[in-house]
C-alpha positions in Angstrom: 116.9 143.0 84.6 114.6 140.0 84.6 114.9 137.0 82.4 112.3 138.3 80.0 113.7 141.7 79.4 115.7 142.9 76.4 118.5 145.5 76.5 117.1 149.1 75.9 116.4 149.6 72.2 117.7 153.0 71.1 116.1 154.2 67.9 118.5 154.4 65.0 118.5 157.1 62.3 116.0 155.3 60.1 113.5 155.6 62.9 114.5 158.8 64.6 115.5 161.1 61.7 113.7 160.3 58.5 114.6 162.8 55.7 111.9 164.3 53.6 113.1 162.4 50.5 112.9 159.0 52.3 109.5 159.8 53.8 108.1 160.7 50.4 109.7 157.7 48.8 108.1 155.4 51.4 104.7 156.8 50.4 105.6 156.9 46.7 104.6 160.6 46.8 106.3 163.3 44.7 105.7 166.0 47.4 104.2 166.6 50.8 101.0 167.9 49.3 100.4 164.7 47.5 101.1 162.7 50.7 98.6 164.8 52.6 96.0 164.3 49.9 96.4 160.5 50.1 96.1 160.5 53.8 93.0 162.8 53.7 91.4 160.5 51.1 91.0 157.7 53.6 87.3 157.8 54.6 87.6 155.3 57.4 89.9 154.5 60.3 90.3 150.8 60.5 90.0 150.4 64.3 88.2 153.4 65.9 86.5 155.9 63.8 86.4 159.5 65.3 84.4 160.9 62.4 81.6 158.3 62.9 81.6 159.1 66.6 81.5 162.9 65.9 78.4 162.4 63.7 76.7 160.7 66.7 78.1 162.9 69.5 77.5 166.4 68.0 75.0 168.3 70.2 75.0 165.6 72.8 76.5 165.8 76.3 79.4 163.5 75.3 80.4 165.9 72.5 80.0 168.9 74.7 82.3 167.4 77.3 85.0 166.8 74.7 84.7 170.4 73.5 85.1 171.7 77.0 88.2 169.7 77.5 89.6 170.9 74.2 89.0 174.6 75.1 91.0 174.1 78.2 93.9 172.9 76.1 93.9 175.9 73.8 95.9 178.1 76.1 97.2 175.5 78.6 101.0 175.6 79.0 102.8 172.5 77.9 106.4 171.5 78.9 107.6 168.1 77.7 110.8 168.3 79.8 109.3 169.3 83.1 110.3 166.7 85.8 107.3 167.8 87.8 105.2 165.4 85.8 106.7 162.8 88.1 108.9 159.8 87.4 106.1 157.7 85.8 104.0 160.7 84.9 106.6 162.1 82.5 106.4 158.9 80.4 102.7 159.0 80.3 102.7 162.7 79.3 104.6 161.7 76.2 101.9 159.3 75.2 99.9 162.5 74.1 96.5 160.9 74.9 95.7 164.1 76.8 95.8 166.0 73.5 93.1 163.9 71.8 90.2 166.2 72.7 91.6 168.8 70.2 91.3 166.3 67.4 87.8 165.3 68.4 86.6 168.8 69.0 87.8 169.7 65.4 85.7 166.8 64.1 82.7 168.0 66.1 82.9 171.7 65.3 85.2 172.4 62.3 86.8 175.1 64.4 90.3 175.8 63.1 91.6 176.7 66.5 91.8 173.0 67.5 94.0 171.7 64.6 96.2 174.8 65.0 96.7 174.0 68.7 97.2 170.3 68.0 99.9 171.2 65.5 101.7 173.4 68.0 101.7 170.6 70.6 102.9 168.0 68.0 105.8 170.2 66.8 106.8 171.1 70.4 106.8 167.4 71.3 108.8 166.5 68.1 111.4 169.1 69.0 111.8 168.0 72.6 111.8 164.2 72.1 115.6 164.0 72.0 116.1 166.3 75.0 113.8 164.6 77.5 115.4 162.4 80.2 113.6 159.9 82.4 114.3 158.6 85.8 113.5 154.9 85.2 116.9 153.2 84.7 117.4 152.0 81.2 114.0 153.1 80.0 113.9 155.9 77.4 110.9 158.2 77.8 110.2 158.3 74.0 111.5 155.0 72.7 109.8 152.3 74.7 106.8 150.2 73.8 103.9 151.9 75.5 105.2 155.4 74.5 105.7 154.6 70.9 102.3 152.8 70.7 100.4 155.5 72.5 101.6 158.3 70.3 101.0 156.4 67.2 97.4 155.8 68.1 97.0 159.6 68.7 98.6 160.4 65.4 96.6 157.9 63.4 93.5 159.6 64.7 94.8 163.1 64.0 95.8 162.2 60.4 92.5 160.5 59.8 90.5 163.5 61.1 92.8 166.5 60.4 95.1 165.3 57.6 93.2 167.2 54.9 92.5 170.3 57.0 94.5 173.4 55.6 94.7 174.7 59.2 97.1 171.9 60.0 100.6 173.0 58.7 102.6 170.7 56.4 105.4 170.3 59.0 102.9 168.9 61.6 101.6 166.4 59.0 105.2 165.4 58.2 106.1 165.1 61.9 103.2 162.7 62.5 103.9 160.7 59.4 107.6 160.3 60.4 106.5 159.3 63.9 104.2 156.6 62.5 106.8 155.3 60.1 109.6 155.4 62.7 107.4 154.0 65.4 106.3 151.1 63.3 109.8 150.2 62.4 110.8 150.4 66.0 108.0 148.2 67.2 108.7 145.7 64.5 112.4 145.4 65.5 111.7 145.6 69.3 109.2 142.8 69.2 110.9 140.3 67.0 110.3 137.5 69.5 107.7 136.8 72.2 107.9 138.3 75.6 105.3 138.0 78.4 103.3 141.1 79.5 101.0 143.8 78.5 103.7 146.0 76.8 104.3 143.8 73.9 100.7 142.9 73.4 99.7 146.6 73.4 102.5 147.5 71.1 101.8 144.8 68.5 98.1 145.8 68.5 99.2 149.3 67.5 101.6 147.9 65.0 98.7 146.2 63.3 96.7 149.4 63.4 99.5 151.3 61.7 99.7 148.6 59.0 96.0 148.8 58.5 96.1 152.6 58.3 99.0 152.8 55.9 98.6 149.6 53.7 100.4 151.1 50.7 103.8 151.3 52.5 106.3 148.6 51.4 106.9 147.7 55.0 103.3 147.4 55.9 102.9 143.6 55.1 105.9 142.9 57.3 104.4 144.9 60.2 101.1 143.0 59.8 103.0 139.7 59.8 104.9 140.5 62.9 101.9 141.9 64.7 99.6 138.9 64.0 102.4 136.4 65.0 103.0 138.1 68.3 99.3 138.6 69.1 98.6 134.9 68.4 101.5 134.0 70.6 100.2 136.1 73.4 96.8 134.5 73.1 98.5 131.1 73.5 101.1 132.0 76.2 100.0 135.2 77.8 96.3 134.3 78.2 95.5 131.5 80.6 93.3 128.7 79.4 90.5 130.0 81.6 90.8 133.4 79.8 92.6 135.4 82.5 95.6 137.6 81.5 99.0 136.4 82.7 99.6 139.4 85.0 96.4 138.6 87.1 95.3 142.3 87.5 91.8 142.9 86.1 92.5 146.4 84.6 95.6 145.1 82.8 93.4 142.3 81.6 91.0 144.8 80.1 93.8 146.9 78.7 95.0 143.8 76.8 91.5 142.8 75.9 90.9 146.3 74.4 94.1 146.1 72.5 93.2 142.7 71.0 89.7 144.0 70.2 91.1 146.9 68.2 93.6 144.7 66.5 90.8 142.3 65.6 88.7 145.1 64.1 91.7 146.5 62.2 92.7 143.0 61.0 89.2 142.2 59.8 88.7 145.5 58.0 92.1 145.9 56.3 94.5 143.0 56.9 92.7 139.8 56.1 92.9 138.5 59.6 90.5 136.3 61.6 91.8 137.1 65.1 88.3 137.3 66.5 88.0 133.5 65.8 90.8 132.6 68.2 89.2 130.8 71.1 91.3 132.6 73.7 89.9 135.9 72.7 86.4 134.7 73.5 87.8 133.2 76.7 89.1 136.6 77.8 85.6 138.0 77.6 84.2 134.9 79.4 86.8 135.5 82.2 85.7 139.1 82.6 82.1 138.1 82.8 82.9 135.3 85.3 84.8 137.8 87.6 82.1 140.5 87.4 80.1 141.2 90.6 76.3 141.7 90.3 76.6 145.5 90.2 78.9 145.2 87.1 82.4 145.7 88.4 85.5 143.5 88.9 87.4 143.9 92.1 90.8 145.7 91.9 93.1 142.8 92.7 96.8 143.5 92.5 97.8 146.7 90.6 94.3 146.9 89.1 92.0 149.9 89.0 88.3 149.4 89.3 87.0 147.7 86.1 83.5 148.2 84.8 82.8 145.2 82.6 79.9 146.3 80.5 81.6 148.3 77.7 84.3 145.7 77.2 81.6 143.0 76.8 79.7 145.3 74.5 82.7 145.5 72.1 83.0 141.7 72.6 79.5 141.3 71.3 80.3 143.4 68.3 83.1 141.0 67.4 81.6 137.7 68.6 77.8 138.1 68.7 77.3 136.1 71.9 73.9 136.7 73.5 75.4 136.6 77.0 77.6 139.6 76.2 74.6 141.6 74.9 72.7 140.7 78.1 75.6 142.0 80.1 75.8 145.2 78.1 72.1 145.8 78.5 72.4 145.2 82.2 75.4 147.4 83.0 75.6 150.0 80.3 73.1 152.9 79.8 71.4 153.0 76.3 73.0 156.3 75.5 76.5 155.0 76.3 75.8 151.8 74.3 75.1 154.0 71.3 78.3 156.0 71.9 80.6 153.0 72.3 79.2 151.5 69.1 79.5 154.8 67.2 83.3 154.5 67.4 83.4 151.1 65.6 83.3 150.8 61.8 80.8 148.4 60.4 82.1 144.8 60.0 82.6 143.6 56.5 79.3 142.8 54.9 77.4 144.1 58.0 75.3 147.2 58.8 75.6 149.9 61.4 77.0 148.5 64.6 74.1 149.9 66.8 71.5 148.5 64.4 73.3 145.2 64.4 73.4 145.2 68.2 69.7 146.0 68.6 68.7 143.2 66.1 71.0 140.6 67.6 69.5 137.9 69.9 70.0 138.3 73.7 69.0 136.2 76.7 65.3 135.5 77.2 63.6 138.5 78.9 62.9 136.7 82.1 66.0 134.5 82.3 68.7 135.3 84.8 72.1 135.3 83.2 74.3 132.3 84.0 76.8 133.5 86.6 80.1 131.8 87.2 80.7 130.1 90.5 83.8 128.3 91.6 87.4 128.2 90.5 89.0 129.8 87.5 91.7 127.2 87.6 94.5 128.7 85.6 94.4 132.4 86.6 93.5 131.1 90.1 90.6 133.2 91.3 87.6 131.7 93.1 84.1 133.3 92.8 81.2 132.6 95.0 77.6 133.9 94.5 74.2 133.5 96.2 72.4 134.3 92.9 72.4 136.6 89.9 70.3 139.5 91.1 71.7 142.9 91.7 71.8 142.5 95.5 73.1 138.9 95.5 76.1 138.0 97.7 79.4 137.8 95.9 82.9 136.8 96.9 86.2 136.7 95.0 89.4 135.3 96.4 92.9 135.7 95.0 94.6 132.3 95.2 97.5 132.8 92.7 101.2 133.6 92.5 103.3 136.7 92.1 103.9 137.4 88.4 107.1 139.0 87.0 107.0 142.0 84.6 109.5 143.8 82.3 109.8 146.7 84.7 108.1 145.9 88.1 105.6 143.2 89.1 102.0 144.2 89.1 101.3 141.6 91.8 100.7 142.6 95.4 102.3 140.9 98.4 99.3 139.0 99.5 97.5 135.7 98.9 94.1 134.3 99.7 92.9 137.9 100.1 89.1 138.3 99.5 86.5 140.8 98.3 82.9 140.5 99.5 79.9 142.3 98.1 76.1 142.2 98.7 73.1 144.4 98.3 74.8 146.2 95.5 77.8 147.4 97.6 81.3 146.3 98.4 81.6 144.9 102.0 85.3 143.9 102.1 87.5 145.6 99.6 91.0 145.9 98.2 93.4 148.9 98.0 94.0 148.1 94.3 96.5 150.2 92.4 97.3 153.9 92.8 96.5 156.6 90.2 100.2 156.9 89.6 103.1 154.6 90.4 104.9 157.7 91.7 102.5 157.6 94.7 104.7 157.5 97.8 102.3 154.9 99.3 102.7 152.4 96.5 105.0 150.1 98.3 104.1 150.7 101.9 100.3 150.6 101.4 98.9 149.5 98.0 101.2 146.5 97.5 101.7 145.7 101.2 99.9 142.8 102.9 98.2 145.3 105.3 96.0 146.7 102.5 94.3 143.4 101.8 91.7 141.2 103.6 94.1 138.4 104.2 96.2 137.1 107.1 99.4 138.5 108.7 101.9 136.5 110.7 103.6 139.1 113.0 107.3 139.3 112.4 107.2 137.4 109.1 107.3 138.6 105.5 105.3 136.9 102.8 107.7 135.0 100.4 107.7 135.7 96.7 106.7 132.1 96.2 103.2 132.1 97.7 101.0 130.4 95.2 98.1 128.8 97.0 96.9 125.2 96.6 93.2 125.2 96.0 92.0 122.0 97.8 88.2 122.5 97.3 86.3 125.0 95.2 82.7 123.8 95.0 79.5 125.6 93.9 76.6 123.7 95.5 72.9 124.5 95.9 73.2 125.1 99.7 76.7 126.6 99.9 79.7 127.6 97.9 82.9 126.3 99.4 86.6 127.3 99.1 89.4 125.5 101.0 92.9 126.7 100.1 96.3 126.9 101.7 99.7 128.4 101.1 103.3 128.2 102.4 104.3 131.8 101.8 104.8 132.2 105.6 107.0 129.9 107.7 103.8 128.4 109.1 101.2 127.0 106.7 98.0 129.1 106.4 94.8 127.4 105.5 91.7 129.5 104.7 88.2 128.1 104.3 85.4 130.4 103.0 81.8 129.0 103.1 79.0 131.1 101.5 75.8 129.8 103.1 73.3 130.5 100.4 69.5 131.2 100.7 67.3 134.2 101.2 69.7 135.8 103.7 73.2 134.6 102.7 76.3 135.0 104.8 79.9 133.7 105.0 81.8 131.7 107.5 85.5 132.4 107.2 87.9 130.0 109.0 91.7 130.6 109.1 94.1 128.0 110.6 97.7 128.8 111.3 100.1 127.0 113.7 101.4 130.4 115.0 99.5 133.4 116.4 98.1 135.4 113.5 96.0 138.4 112.6 93.0 138.3 110.3 92.7 141.6 108.2 89.3 142.9 107.2 89.0 146.0 105.2 85.6 147.7 104.6 84.6 151.0 102.9 82.9 152.3 106.0 84.1 152.7 109.6 83.6 149.8 112.0 81.5 150.2 115.1 81.3 147.7 118.0 78.2 145.6 118.5 77.6 142.7 121.0 80.0 140.0 120.1 81.7 141.8 117.2 81.6 144.8 114.8 79.5 146.0 111.9 79.9 148.7 109.3 78.7 152.1 110.2 75.7 152.6 108.0 74.2 150.3 105.4 74.3 148.3 103.3 77.2 146.9 105.4 78.8 143.9 107.0 78.5 142.3 110.4 81.7 140.7 111.7 81.1 138.1 114.5 84.1 136.0 115.7 83.1 132.5 116.7 85.0 132.9 119.9 85.1 136.7 120.5 87.1 136.3 123.8 90.0 134.7 121.7 89.9 137.2 118.8 91.2 140.6 120.0 89.9 143.4 117.8 92.5 145.9 116.6 91.8 149.2 114.8 94.1 149.1 111.8 93.4 152.7 110.7 92.6 153.8 107.2 94.2 153.9 103.8 93.3 155.0 100.3 91.4 153.1 97.7 89.0 153.6 94.8 85.4 152.3 95.1 82.4 152.0 92.8 80.1 154.9 92.9 77.3 156.5 90.9 78.7 157.3 87.5 81.9 155.3 87.9 84.9 155.0 90.3 85.4 157.4 93.2 88.2 158.0 95.6 87.5 156.4 99.0 89.0 155.0 102.2 89.6 151.5 103.5 88.8 151.1 107.2 90.8 148.2 108.6 89.7 145.8 111.4 92.2 143.3 112.7 91.4 140.2 114.7 94.4 138.9 116.6 94.0 135.1 117.1 96.1 132.5 118.9 97.6 129.6 117.0 95.1 127.1 115.7 91.8 127.7 113.9 89.6 130.8 114.2 86.2 131.2 112.6 84.5 134.5 111.8 80.9 134.9 110.6 80.4 137.6 108.0 76.8 138.7 107.5 75.6 141.2 104.9 73.2 143.8 106.4 70.8 145.8 104.3 70.2 148.4 107.1 72.0 149.2 110.4 68.8 148.3 112.3 68.5 144.8 110.8 68.2 142.1 113.6 71.5 140.4 114.2 71.9 136.6 114.1 73.1 134.7 117.2 76.6 133.1 116.8 78.2 130.7 119.2 81.1 128.3 119.1 80.3 124.6 119.3 82.8 122.1 120.8 84.1 119.3 118.7 87.1 118.3 116.6 88.3 121.3 114.7 85.6 123.5 116.1 82.3 124.7 114.6 80.0 127.7 114.7 76.3 127.7 115.2 74.4 130.6 113.4 70.8 131.1 114.5 68.2 133.3 112.9 64.7 132.8 114.2 63.5 129.3 113.3 66.6 128.6 111.2 70.0 127.4 112.3 73.2 126.4 110.5 75.9 124.4 112.1 79.1 125.1 110.2 82.1 122.8 111.0 85.5 122.5 109.5 84.4 120.1 106.7 80.6 120.1 106.7 77.4 122.1 107.3 73.9 121.1 108.6 71.0 123.4 108.2 67.9 123.0 110.4 64.4 124.5 110.6 62.8 124.2 114.0 65.5 121.8 114.9 64.9 119.5 111.9 67.6 119.1 109.3 66.6 120.3 105.8 70.1 120.3 104.2 73.6 119.0 104.8 76.8 119.7 102.9 80.1 117.9 103.0 83.5 119.1 101.7 85.6 116.6 103.4 83.5 114.8 106.0 82.7 111.2 105.0 80.1 111.0 107.7 77.5 113.5 108.9 75.3 112.9 111.9 72.8 115.1 113.6 71.1 114.4 117.0 72.3 110.8 116.7 70.9 110.4 113.2 73.1 109.4 110.3 72.5 111.8 107.4 75.5 110.9 105.2 78.0 108.1 105.0 80.5 107.6 102.2 83.7 105.9 101.2 87.0 107.6 100.7 86.3 108.8 97.2 83.8 111.4 98.3 84.8 115.0 97.5 81.7 117.1 98.0 78.0 116.3 98.7 75.0 118.6 99.0 71.8 116.9 100.3 68.4 118.6 100.6 65.3 117.0 102.2 61.7 117.8 101.5 58.3 116.1 102.1 58.9 114.1 98.9 62.3 112.7 99.7 65.9 113.7 99.2 67.9 115.3 96.4 71.7 115.2 96.4 74.6 116.5 94.3 77.7 114.4 94.8 81.2 114.7 93.4 83.7 111.9 94.0 87.2 111.1 92.9 86.7 107.4 92.5 84.1 104.6 92.7 82.4 105.5 96.0 79.9 103.7 98.3 77.3 106.2 99.5 74.7 106.1 102.2 72.0 108.8 102.4 69.1 109.2 104.9 65.7 109.1 103.2 64.5 111.6 105.7 66.2 113.5 108.5 63.8 111.9 111.0 62.3 108.5 111.4 62.9 105.3 109.5 61.2 106.2 106.2 61.6 103.8 103.3 62.6 104.7 99.8 60.1 104.0 97.0 62.7 104.8 94.3 66.3 105.8 93.8 67.5 107.7 90.7 71.1 108.4 89.8 71.5 110.9 86.9 67.8 110.1 86.2 68.4 106.4 85.9 66.1 104.4 88.1 67.7 101.8 90.5 66.2 99.2 92.7 66.4 100.9 96.2 68.5 99.2 98.9 67.1 100.7 102.1 67.6 99.7 105.8 66.7 101.8 108.9 65.8 104.8 106.8 69.1 104.9 105.0 69.6 104.2 101.3 72.9 102.5 100.1 74.2 102.8 96.6 77.5 102.8 94.7 78.5 105.7 92.4 80.5 103.7 89.8 83.3 106.2 89.0 84.8 109.6 89.6 82.5 112.4 88.5 79.5 114.5 89.5 76.3 112.7 90.2 72.7 113.6 90.8 70.9 111.4 93.3 67.1 111.5 93.9 65.4 109.4 96.6 61.6 109.3 96.5 59.9 108.4 99.8 57.4 105.7 100.3 53.9 107.1 101.1 
């Protein structure tokens, strides 16, 4: 038992066995018929409205799909005690979400077969709930937070849609009403104090939904009070300041975000809440948008499944009205699906139909590219790199954070500084993510293991639980995005540098430095085939892998393992193909080049001697020299850009391009026929020297710092100036004619 757990909470009689008299008294109803009539009189569900959805979905493919699922359930055998559901699967089976198509098909068709079958399932579950036994120690199958919450959501929907249907017998209505009443009481007692994790957040969201659905009950105000208290505490303590969820797994982030969205809708409609105004709720949407790759998905870090962001941001727009969320929904969600998602939501107080409101709301300007996050999410500790905002732009995400505890088992994987790469609309390096079920026999040996991630292994060593990386540099600059981070989870320190060299044909230089022999792990979604100097993906779009010193990086076939990848229409089961590079102690650089097609010309990569090593990447007239702390880009041998992320001086062909004092953090300099432009970040007052031009002793006509014109101090073609304090500065040098 971890420090955040409570002892198992066994439901007492007032939750488990509620007599008819007590049930009717709670509703202030003289008999069950009156109770049914009151439930049936509710013309709106305060969080998700099945009847509104059915009005939209009838006769459409979405409705036809639900009817087909419901028909399969009409005669499907159901055994709530069968251990064949699996250790975890048995718990999930008792959520009853799988039975919801019956309720929805009834709303679509009016066919009495569906409520009759739903009642049979409900009563069968009610009779078996005290007989079922689970295999998770100390965790009751029925009386635990996710089980209680899941069933209550199913029964809220069923009572809303079917409560007035004569085909639904009285005893089924009573069983559902007892379950809601007992479940709300249990959730309120179980969550009397804050605990980290998705369980409590999800449970308190449903507690709010029950309070909103049954506002006349005497206990309802208490449920609302407890729910809003816990949810606000979660927004403060379980959501990082950058918007990421505490457990650092994107699909658990969206699970919690969805729970908060439903609670915000219910609270606004029925409870007098303003949860949507909490800044951390907006931050959760912003985090999701920041992590989203150009095709619209978030990588499956840790126990995550593949997350498609568009629908979550669409619901975020419904609550918050931000134009960037609308732009994301229009980019990543089909118009028919936008209409369907919004058909589930009740109109906001004083507003019109959600779809009409969405269509009338402002979005981004038609020709404007959406602002895309680059750099560090400093509290959840992910780093994102991008070459642009287009669908085929290069994208990288790196996990730099710690292992996080959980009430049952951690959702963190045993890896750090693992990365995902994408370009040309496809994943290039990928993660195993989480399995479909935690009963999967490969969960510990594959999904959670270091081998299933694009990180680094030290043979003979296990990664320690405490492996939180220190992010030394995370810079988003015009010429390159830079990450430098290190961790001490192994006995030998591991430092990883990832440089995204931006431009028309972007690529990465990955450098790993360890004081012991190590193995670089690279996992793609296609097999690897050898090419001169390295390997590439079999087919395209794909990735080219070129070690800077191929004779010192022995390639190893790591075999395959299961994963889930993005595909047309959603996620699909796939394979990870592992390539290992065994390297001696020291630093090893690998050039990673996105390829649109297998026949695309390959760049020339060579190692350059010098302190710390460097690689030279040539493509026709263009060449990039990428060292351990700087980059110089040339065209026809002439420098056109230089980037520093630790070098105080940069020289090329005997020419000083940059000189700085110790306060320099990063600098990006670009030269053109008109002069030089630089973006500089420093940690203190810093003396700076910049070449006016990469060749010749050209003089400066003007120097501007943050658009403030200064008297130029220029000697031998180099401008000297002082940046007066820590911060980010723009420097413009105009050449003399």
